[in-house]
C-alpha positions as CSV (number, residue, x, y, z in Angstrom):
1,M,0.0,0.0,0.0
2,R,1.1,3.5,-0.8
3,S,0.1,6.6,1.1
4,Y,-1.1,9.7,-0.8
5,P,-0.3,12.4,-1.6
6,Y,3.3,11.7,-2.5
7,P,5.9,13.8,-0.6
8,D,7.2,16.9,-2.3
9,P,9.2,15.7,-5.3
10,G,11.4,18.8,-5.3
11,Q,12.3,21.3,-8.0
12,S,11.2,20.0,-11.4
13,D,13.1,20.4,-14.7
14,L,11.1,22.8,-16.8
15,R,13.5,23.4,-19.6
16,S,11.6,21.3,-22.1
17,P,8.8,18.6,-22.1
18,S,11.3,15.8,-22.6
19,R,13.5,17.0,-19.7
20,Y,10.4,17.2,-17.5
21,L,9.6,13.6,-18.4
22,L,13.1,12.5,-17.7
23,W,13.0,14.3,-14.4
24,L,9.8,12.4,-13.5
25,A,11.5,9.1,-14.5
26,S,14.4,9.9,-12.1
27,K,11.8,10.1,-9.3
28,Q,10.6,6.5,-9.8
29,K,13.7,4.7,-11.0
30,G,12.9,1.6,-8.8
31,T,9.5,0.8,-10.2
32,L,10.7,1.7,-13.7
33,A,13.6,-0.7,-13.5
34,A,11.3,-3.4,-12.1
35,A,8.8,-2.9,-14.9
36,V,11.6,-3.0,-17.5
37,V,13.0,-6.3,-16.1
38,L,9.5,-7.9,-15.8
39,E,8.4,-6.8,-19.3
40,T,11.7,-8.0,-20.7
41,L,11.3,-11.4,-19.1
42,L,7.7,-11.6,-20.3
43,M,8.5,-10.8,-23.9
44,V,11.7,-12.9,-24.0
45,A,9.6,-15.9,-22.7
46,Q,7.1,-15.2,-25.5
47,A,9.9,-15.0,-28.1
48,V,11.4,-18.4,-26.9
49,V,8.1,-20.3,-27.2
50,P,8.3,-20.7,-31.0
51,F,11.9,-21.9,-30.6
52,A,10.9,-24.5,-28.0
53,L,7.9,-25.6,-30.1
54,G,10.1,-26.0,-33.2
55,R,12.6,-28.1,-31.3
56,A,9.8,-30.3,-29.9
57,I,8.6,-31.0,-33.4
58,D,12.0,-31.6,-34.9
59,E,13.6,-33.6,-32.1
60,G,10.6,-35.1,-30.4
61,M,8.0,-35.8,-33.1
62,I,10.0,-36.1,-36.3
63,G,13.0,-37.4,-34.6
64,R,10.8,-39.8,-32.5
65,S,12.5,-39.1,-29.2
66,W,10.0,-39.1,-26.4
67,D,12.6,-37.9,-23.9
68,A,13.3,-34.8,-26.1
69,L,9.6,-34.3,-26.6
70,L,9.0,-34.4,-22.8
71,W,11.9,-32.1,-22.1
72,W,10.7,-29.4,-24.6
73,V,7.1,-29.8,-23.4
74,L,8.2,-29.1,-19.8
75,I,10.1,-26.1,-21.1
76,L,7.0,-24.8,-22.8
77,V,5.0,-25.3,-19.6
78,A,7.7,-23.4,-17.6
79,L,7.6,-20.6,-20.2
80,T,3.8,-20.4,-20.0
81,V,3.8,-20.2,-16.2
82,G,6.6,-17.7,-16.2
83,Q,4.7,-15.5,-18.6
84,A,1.7,-15.6,-16.4
85,F,3.6,-14.4,-13.3
86,A,5.8,-12.0,-15.2
87,G,2.8,-10.5,-17.0
88,M,0.9,-10.0,-13.7
89,L,3.8,-8.3,-12.0
90,A,4.7,-6.3,-15.0
91,H,1.2,-4.9,-15.4
92,R,1.2,-4.0,-11.7
93,A,4.5,-2.2,-12.0
94,A,3.4,-0.4,-15.2
95,I,0.2,0.9,-13.6
96,S,2.3,2.0,-10.6
97,N,4.6,4.0,-13.0
98,W,1.6,5.5,-14.7
99,M,0.0,6.6,-11.4
100,Q,3.2,7.9,-9.8
101,A,3.9,10.1,-12.8
102,A,0.3,11.4,-13.0
103,F,0.0,12.0,-9.2
104,K,3.3,13.7,-8.9
105,S,2.4,16.0,-11.8
106,I,-1.1,16.7,-10.3
107,R,0.6,17.4,-6.9
108,L,3.0,19.9,-8.5
109,V,0.1,21.6,-10.3
110,G,-2.0,21.7,-7.2
111,Y,0.9,23.1,-5.1
112,K,1.5,25.7,-7.8
113,I,-2.1,26.8,-7.8
114,T,-2.2,27.3,-4.1
115,R,1.2,29.1,-3.9
116,T,1.1,31.3,-7.0
117,G,-1.9,33.5,-6.0
118,D,-3.1,36.1,-8.5
119,A,-0.2,35.5,-10.9
120,L,-1.7,32.2,-12.3
121,P,-5.2,33.5,-13.4
122,Q,-3.5,36.5,-14.9
123,K,-1.6,34.3,-17.4
124,L,-3.8,31.2,-17.8
125,S,-7.6,30.7,-17.8
126,T,-9.3,28.6,-15.2
127,G,-10.3,26.0,-17.8
128,E,-6.7,25.6,-19.0
129,V,-5.5,25.0,-15.4
130,V,-8.3,22.5,-14.7
131,S,-7.6,20.6,-18.0
132,T,-3.9,20.4,-17.1
133,A,-4.6,18.8,-13.7
134,A,-7.5,16.6,-14.8
135,S,-6.4,15.5,-18.2
136,D,-2.9,16.3,-19.2
137,A,-1.3,14.8,-16.1
138,T,-3.1,11.4,-16.7
139,R,-2.1,11.4,-20.4
140,L,1.5,12.2,-19.4
141,G,1.6,9.2,-17.2
142,E,0.7,6.9,-20.1
143,I,4.3,7.1,-21.4
144,F,5.6,5.5,-18.3
145,Y,3.0,2.7,-18.7
146,V,4.4,1.8,-22.2
147,A,8.0,2.6,-21.6
148,A,8.8,-0.8,-20.0
149,R,6.9,-2.6,-22.8
150,L,9.1,-0.7,-25.3
151,A,12.2,-1.9,-23.5
152,G,11.0,-5.4,-23.5
153,A,10.1,-5.3,-27.2
154,L,13.6,-4.1,-28.0
155,V,15.3,-6.9,-26.1
156,S,12.9,-9.6,-27.4
157,W,13.5,-8.4,-31.0
158,L,17.2,-8.9,-30.5
159,V,16.6,-12.3,-29.0
160,V,14.4,-13.3,-31.9
161,C,17.1,-12.2,-34.3
162,A,19.6,-14.4,-32.5
163,L,17.3,-17.4,-32.5
164,I,16.4,-17.0,-36.2
165,A,20.2,-16.8,-36.9
166,L,20.4,-20.4,-35.7
167,S,18.2,-21.4,-38.6
168,S,19.0,-18.8,-41.2
169,V,21.4,-15.9,-41.2
170,M,19.6,-14.4,-44.1
171,L,16.2,-14.4,-42.3
172,A,17.9,-12.9,-39.2
173,V,19.2,-10.0,-41.3
174,V,15.7,-9.5,-42.7
175,V,14.3,-9.3,-39.2
176,L,17.1,-7.1,-38.0
177,I,16.5,-4.6,-40.8
178,G,12.8,-5.1,-41.5
179,V,11.3,-4.4,-38.1
180,P,12.9,-1.0,-37.7
181,A,12.0,-0.2,-41.3
182,C,8.3,-1.1,-40.5
183,C,8.4,1.1,-37.5
184,A,9.8,4.0,-39.5
185,L,7.0,3.8,-42.0
186,L,4.6,4.6,-39.2
187,L,6.1,8.0,-38.8
188,F,4.2,9.2,-41.9
189,V,1.0,8.7,-39.9
190,V,2.4,10.0,-36.6
191,R,3.2,13.5,-37.7
192,P,-0.4,14.6,-38.6
193,L,-1.6,12.8,-35.4
194,Q,0.7,15.0,-33.3
195,A,-0.6,18.2,-34.8
196,R,-4.3,17.1,-34.5
197,Q,-3.8,16.1,-30.9
198,R,-2.4,19.5,-30.0
199,E,-5.3,21.1,-31.8
200,Q,-7.8,19.0,-29.9
201,R,-6.1,19.8,-26.6
202,D,-6.3,23.5,-27.2
203,A,-10.0,23.2,-28.2
204,S,-10.7,21.2,-25.0
205,G,-9.0,23.8,-22.9
206,K,-11.1,26.6,-24.4
207,M,-14.3,24.6,-23.9
208,T,-13.5,24.0,-20.3
209,A,-12.7,27.7,-19.8
210,V,-16.1,28.7,-21.1
211,G,-17.8,26.1,-19.0
212,A,-16.0,27.3,-15.8
213,D,-16.9,30.9,-16.6
214,T,-20.5,30.0,-17.2
215,V,-20.8,28.1,-13.9
216,A,-19.1,30.8,-11.9
217,G,-21.5,33.5,-13.2
218,L,-24.6,31.3,-13.4
219,R,-26.6,33.3,-10.8
220,V,-25.8,36.6,-12.6
221,L,-26.7,35.1,-16.0
222,R,-30.0,33.9,-14.7
223,G,-30.7,37.3,-13.3
224,I,-30.2,39.1,-16.6
225,G,-31.5,36.3,-18.8
226,G,-28.1,35.8,-20.5
227,E,-27.9,32.0,-20.2
228,H,-28.6,31.4,-23.9
229,I,-25.6,33.5,-24.9
230,F,-23.2,31.4,-22.9
231,V,-25.0,28.2,-23.9
232,S,-24.5,29.1,-27.5
233,R,-20.9,29.9,-26.9
234,Y,-20.3,26.6,-25.1
235,R,-22.1,24.8,-27.9
236,E,-19.7,26.3,-30.4
237,R,-16.6,25.4,-28.3
238,S,-18.0,21.9,-27.8
239,A,-18.5,21.4,-31.5
240,E,-15.0,22.6,-32.2
241,T,-13.7,20.1,-29.6
242,R,-15.8,17.3,-31.1
243,D,-14.5,18.0,-34.6
244,A,-10.9,18.1,-33.4
245,G,-11.5,14.8,-31.6
246,I,-12.9,13.3,-34.8
247,K,-9.7,14.3,-36.6
248,V,-7.6,12.7,-33.9
249,A,-9.8,9.6,-34.1
250,R,-9.2,9.4,-37.9
251,S,-5.4,9.6,-37.4
252,L,-5.5,7.0,-34.6
253,A,-7.6,4.7,-36.8
254,T,-5.1,5.2,-39.6
255,L,-2.3,4.5,-37.3
256,E,-3.9,1.3,-36.0
257,A,-4.7,0.1,-39.6
258,S,-1.2,1.0,-40.8
259,Q,0.5,-0.9,-38.0
260,V,-1.7,-4.0,-38.6
261,F,-1.1,-3.8,-42.4
262,I,2.6,-3.2,-42.1
263,A,3.1,-5.9,-39.5
264,G,0.9,-8.3,-41.4
265,A,2.7,-7.7,-44.7
266,F,6.1,-8.3,-43.0
267,S,4.7,-11.5,-41.4
268,V,3.6,-12.8,-44.8
269,V,6.9,-12.0,-46.5
270,F,8.8,-13.5,-43.7
271,T,6.7,-16.7,-43.7
272,W,7.0,-17.0,-47.5
273,V,10.8,-16.8,-47.3
274,G,10.8,-19.4,-44.6
275,A,8.6,-21.8,-46.6
276,T,10.9,-21.4,-49.6
277,L,13.8,-22.4,-47.4
278,V,12.0,-25.5,-46.3
279,L,11.2,-26.5,-49.9
280,N,14.8,-26.1,-50.7
281,G,15.8,-28.3,-47.8
282,E,17.8,-25.6,-46.0
283,I,15.7,-25.8,-42.8
284,E,13.6,-28.4,-41.1
285,P,9.8,-28.4,-40.8
286,G,9.9,-27.6,-37.1
287,Q,12.1,-24.6,-37.8
288,L,9.4,-23.4,-40.2
289,V,6.8,-23.7,-37.5
290,A,9.2,-21.7,-35.2
291,L,9.7,-19.1,-38.0
292,F,5.9,-18.7,-38.3
293,G,5.7,-18.2,-34.6
294,Y,8.5,-15.6,-34.8
295,S,6.6,-13.8,-37.6
296,V,3.5,-13.6,-35.4
297,F,5.5,-12.5,-32.4
298,L,7.3,-9.8,-34.3
299,M,4.0,-8.0,-34.7
300,T,4.3,-7.2,-30.9
301,P,7.5,-5.0,-31.2
302,I,6.0,-3.2,-34.2
303,R,2.7,-2.5,-32.3
304,S,4.6,-1.6,-29.2
305,A,6.7,0.9,-31.1
306,A,3.5,2.4,-32.7
307,D,1.9,2.6,-29.2
308,G,5.0,4.1,-27.8
309,V,5.1,6.9,-30.4
310,S,1.4,7.7,-30.0
311,H,1.7,7.9,-26.2
312,S,4.9,9.8,-26.4
313,I,3.2,12.5,-28.5
314,R,0.4,12.8,-26.0
315,A,2.9,12.8,-23.1
316,L,4.9,15.6,-24.7
317,V,1.8,17.7,-25.4
318,G,0.7,17.1,-21.7
319,A,4.1,17.9,-20.4
320,R,4.2,21.2,-22.3
321,K,0.9,22.2,-20.8
322,I,2.1,21.3,-17.3
323,I,5.3,23.2,-17.8
324,N,3.2,26.3,-18.8
325,V,1.5,26.1,-15.4
326,L,4.6,25.3,-13.4
327,S,6.6,28.1,-15.1
328,V,4.3,30.8,-13.8
329,D,6.2,32.7,-11.1
330,A,4.4,33.9,-8.0
331,N,4.0,37.6,-7.5
332,I,5.7,37.3,-4.0
333,T,8.9,35.6,-2.9
334,D,9.8,34.8,0.7
335,N,13.4,36.1,0.7
336,A,13.3,37.9,4.0
337,T,16.1,40.5,4.6
338,A,14.4,42.4,7.5
339,A,12.7,41.5,10.7
340,A,9.1,42.3,11.4
341,P,8.3,44.8,14.1
342,D,8.1,43.3,17.6
343,G,4.7,44.8,18.2
344,P,2.0,47.0,16.6
345,A,3.7,49.4,14.3
346,P,2.6,52.1,11.7
347,L,2.0,51.1,8.1
348,V,3.2,53.9,5.8
349,D,2.5,53.8,2.1
350,T,5.1,56.0,0.5
351,S,3.3,56.1,-2.9
352,S,0.1,57.7,-1.5
353,G,1.6,59.3,1.6
354,V,-0.9,57.5,3.9
355,A,0.3,56.6,7.4
356,L,-1.8,54.2,9.4
357,K,-1.1,54.3,13.1
358,P,-1.9,51.3,15.3
359,G,-5.3,51.0,16.8
360,G,-8.8,52.2,15.9
361,L,-10.9,52.2,12.8
362,T,-9.6,53.9,9.7
363,A,-11.5,54.3,6.5
364,L,-10.0,54.8,3.0
365,V,-12.2,56.8,0.6
366,S,-11.3,57.7,-3.0
367,A,-13.1,59.2,-5.9
368,D,-11.8,56.2,-7.9
369,P,-12.6,53.1,-5.8
370,A,-9.8,51.2,-7.6
371,M,-7.2,53.6,-6.1
372,S,-8.2,52.8,-2.5
373,A,-8.5,49.1,-3.3
374,D,-4.9,49.2,-4.8
375,L,-3.7,50.8,-1.6
376,A,-5.4,48.1,0.5
377,T,-3.8,45.3,-1.6
378,R,-0.4,46.9,-1.2
379,L,-0.9,46.8,2.5
380,G,-1.5,43.1,2.2
381,R,1.6,42.4,0.2
382,F,0.2,40.6,-2.9
383,D,2.8,41.7,-5.4
384,D,6.4,42.3,-4.5
385,A,7.2,44.0,-7.9
386,V,4.6,46.7,-7.1
387,L,6.0,47.1,-3.6
388,R,9.5,47.6,-4.9
389,E,8.3,50.6,-6.8
390,A,5.7,51.8,-4.3
391,V,7.3,50.9,-1.0
392,V,5.2,50.2,2.1
393,R,7.0,50.5,5.4
394,W,6.0,48.5,8.4
395,G,7.7,50.1,11.3
396,G,11.3,50.5,10.2
397,A,11.3,47.7,7.5
398,A,10.0,47.6,3.9
399,L,7.0,45.3,3.9
400,H,8.2,43.2,1.0
401,E,11.5,42.4,2.8
402,V,9.8,41.0,6.0
403,P,9.2,37.2,6.3
404,L,6.0,36.3,4.5
405,D,4.7,34.2,7.5
406,D,4.8,37.3,9.7
407,V,2.9,39.4,7.2
408,R,0.2,36.8,6.6
409,R,-0.2,36.1,10.3
410,R,-0.4,39.8,11.4
411,I,-1.9,41.6,8.4
412,V,-5.1,40.2,6.9
413,V,-6.9,41.6,3.8
414,S,-10.5,40.5,3.2
415,E,-11.2,41.2,-0.5
416,A,-14.3,42.6,-2.0
417,N,-15.3,39.2,-3.7
418,P,-15.8,36.8,-0.8
419,Q,-14.8,33.2,-1.3
420,L,-16.2,30.2,0.6
421,F,-15.3,26.6,0.1
422,T,-16.8,23.2,0.6
423,G,-16.9,21.9,4.2
424,T,-18.7,22.6,7.4
425,L,-19.6,26.2,8.3
426,R,-17.4,26.0,11.4
427,S,-14.4,25.0,9.3
428,Q,-15.1,27.9,6.9
429,L,-15.2,30.5,9.7
430,D,-12.4,29.0,11.8
431,P,-10.1,27.0,9.4
432,H,-7.4,26.5,12.1
433,G,-9.8,25.4,14.8
434,R,-8.5,28.0,17.3
435,H,-11.8,29.4,18.5
436,S,-14.6,28.1,20.7
437,D,-18.2,28.1,19.5
438,V,-18.8,31.1,21.8
439,E,-16.1,33.1,20.1
440,I,-17.4,32.1,16.6
441,L,-21.0,33.1,17.6
442,A,-19.6,36.5,18.8
443,A,-17.9,37.1,15.5
444,L,-21.2,36.2,13.7
445,E,-23.1,38.6,15.9
446,A,-20.6,41.4,15.1
447,A,-21.0,40.7,11.4
448,S,-24.9,40.7,11.9
449,A,-24.9,37.1,10.6
450,L,-26.6,35.1,13.4
451,D,-29.8,35.0,11.3
452,I,-27.9,33.0,8.7
453,L,-27.1,30.4,11.4
454,D,-30.7,30.3,12.6
455,G,-31.8,29.2,9.1
456,L,-29.4,26.1,9.1
457,E,-30.6,22.9,10.7
458,A,-27.2,21.7,11.7
459,G,-26.0,25.1,12.8
460,L,-22.2,25.4,12.6
461,D,-22.0,21.8,11.4
462,S,-24.0,22.5,8.3
463,E,-22.3,21.8,5.0
464,V,-21.3,24.7,2.8
465,T,-21.8,24.1,-0.9
466,E,-19.0,24.9,-3.4
467,R,-18.2,28.6,-3.3
468,G,-21.0,29.1,-0.8
469,R,-23.6,29.1,-3.6
470,G,-26.3,28.1,-1.1
471,F,-26.0,31.6,0.4
472,S,-27.0,34.9,-1.1
473,G,-24.4,37.5,-1.9
474,G,-25.1,39.5,1.3
475,Q,-25.0,36.3,3.4
476,R,-21.6,35.3,2.0
477,Q,-20.3,38.8,2.6
478,R,-21.3,38.7,6.3
479,L,-19.9,35.2,6.8
480,V,-16.6,36.3,5.3
481,L,-16.5,39.3,7.5
482,A,-17.0,37.0,10.6
483,R,-14.2,34.9,9.3
484,A,-12.0,37.9,9.0
485,L,-12.8,39.0,12.5
486,L,-11.9,35.5,13.8
487,T,-8.3,35.9,12.4
488,D,-7.5,38.2,15.3
489,A,-5.1,39.9,13.0
490,E,-3.0,42.8,14.3
491,T,-4.0,44.8,11.1
492,L,-7.3,43.9,9.4
493,V,-8.1,45.4,6.0
494,L,-11.7,45.1,4.8
495,I,-12.5,46.0,1.2
496,E,-16.1,47.0,0.8
497,P,-17.3,44.7,3.5
498,T,-21.0,45.9,3.4
499,S,-21.5,46.5,-0.3
500,A,-24.1,43.7,-0.7
501,V,-26.2,44.2,2.5
502,D,-29.1,46.5,3.2
503,A,-28.9,49.7,5.1
504,H,-30.2,48.3,8.4
505,T,-27.8,45.5,8.4
506,E,-24.9,47.8,7.5
507,S,-25.8,50.1,10.4
508,R,-25.6,47.2,12.8
509,I,-22.3,46.1,11.4
510,A,-20.9,49.6,11.6
511,E,-22.0,49.9,15.2
512,R,-20.5,46.5,16.3
513,L,-17.3,46.6,14.3
514,G,-15.5,48.9,16.7
515,R,-16.3,46.7,19.7
516,A,-15.3,43.5,17.9
517,R,-11.9,45.0,16.9
518,G,-11.4,46.9,20.2
519,T,-8.4,44.9,21.2
520,E,-5.4,46.9,22.3
521,G,-3.2,47.9,19.3
522,G,-5.6,46.3,16.8
523,T,-5.8,48.3,13.5
524,T,-8.8,48.1,11.2
525,V,-8.8,49.6,7.8
526,V,-12.1,49.8,5.9
527,V,-12.2,50.6,2.2
528,T,-15.7,52.2,1.8
529,A,-17.6,55.3,0.8
530,S,-20.7,54.4,2.7
531,P,-21.9,57.2,5.0
532,L,-23.1,54.6,7.6
533,M,-19.7,53.0,7.8
534,L,-17.8,56.3,7.6
535,G,-19.8,57.7,10.5
536,A,-18.5,54.9,12.8
537,M,-14.8,55.4,11.8
538,D,-12.3,56.9,14.2
539,H,-10.3,58.3,11.3
540,V,-11.0,58.9,7.5
541,V,-8.4,59.2,4.8
542,F,-9.4,60.7,1.5
543,L,-7.4,60.0,-1.7
544,E,-7.4,62.0,-4.9
545,D,-5.5,60.6,-7.9
546,G,-4.0,58.0,-5.6
547,R,-2.5,60.5,-3.2
548,L,-3.5,61.6,0.3
549,S,-5.7,64.7,-0.1
550,A,-7.4,65.1,3.3
551,Q,-7.9,63.2,6.6
552,G,-9.9,63.6,9.7
553,K,-13.4,62.7,11.1
554,H,-16.2,62.0,8.7
555,Q,-18.3,65.0,9.6
556,E,-15.3,67.3,9.5
557,L,-14.4,66.2,5.9
558,M,-18.1,66.5,4.8
559,S,-18.1,70.1,5.8
560,A,-14.6,71.1,4.8
561,V,-13.8,69.0,1.7
562,P,-16.3,69.4,-1.2
563,A,-14.6,66.6,-3.3
564,Y,-15.0,64.2,-0.3
565,R,-18.7,65.2,0.1
566,N,-19.4,64.6,-3.6
567,V,-17.9,61.1,-3.4
568,V,-19.9,60.2,-0.2
569,I,-23.2,61.7,-1.5
570,R,-22.9,59.7,-4.8
571,S,-22.5,56.5,-2.8
572,E,-25.8,57.0,-0.9
């Protein structure tokens, strides 16, 4: 039994698809070696069967030697039993190689998804990433399934050449040259197959992307009656994928037919030459039977070569897609060169001139909401490249030079688009299990979300559907606010935390937020232009063109700063 997931396989080789496949092979050398040995034993045993059968005919039956006949029959029985055991173990090893390669690749992609953050969706669509993990990794693993069979086919082909040479050197030369030549003929079919498989993979990725976008926006689509537009678009992508799949199927059918025809033609020619040698008295009848057995067996190396080429193409296409995902660099790197402050410290954004002192409730207001949202994301350190140009200082250190664990533990940003995942409500609100039910209920009360809990039969143990689709937008927003409060972060940044709730609920949240965040030194930053929220703030910062324009109490700014008043009035 193997435990999953596999341990971290380390840094992968992303220089090319072939190098990535070789790197994967280096991580499973033991099972690959075992599969090669077992497949070689299996195919060599199959190759020796015609030889033993021919000897039994010539020495035992034609030569009328019962001892020789018994001896060769026992050898045939031993070869049959050996094939059964070798085949069983070889298949097990081959499946293990397939699964190891696929699961390692899936693990790498999954790890990359969780660690890359916003950088991945900026470069690849959701459908592309899903297809890579769900489809390409499995296809990539197929090459490790057939690799051992290819090695066994190569060794058995050489063994057959040696056995044939015992009967006829000319036939041995024919096999030595003919089998590779037959395999080479298949390349004329393989090239168009490669192009068509790449086309199908791209079409499949686009179709999955459209499907993912449709599902993500299903509630909105139904609200505006736009389902038919996305259904039509998905139907078009599906038709393109189907047509590309049909082209691939045609190429695969051509490849299958070609390998059967080429191998069959070679078998006919080989048998005809052997029969001619018997008629000329150059070989014995038993040797002819053996040669016929060899001709049938030689179809195996040819078919194995064709399968190997086909699976190699799919593996290279899959490896290239996986490399595309794994090559995306995260926007943040944990190369700490400065220590985090020992306790609560000011956060100073040098680009805007905003300085946030520890403690209290501070609101960020801007005529352009994107400007205040950008400042909030800078405070949360989501892109080091941005912070190198617009430095945020945390105490005496630059924020992007502080250990990332300290930043994530002490500074929490709750974004405008709330995300919930599958699991119990308790696990959603308190992922680390650090709070009691009393504390969770207190956070729900502060977020005016206890009514949500009242509507669930199992309370905190109720299951949350994917992305929290069982809740309305306002309910999800309040649950996410409660989750943010339960982080007990030293600095909590809330981006539009009440944009989806009604005025009465917003008023209750504004009233309770200060009490919920009233811990000594705790800083709460709220990006909002809502008068109800602004009236509850200890301090308001107003931005114009991304720079600090005015600051003070809400009522003071309403009377003294016309631009601020215009922004707030428009938000009512």
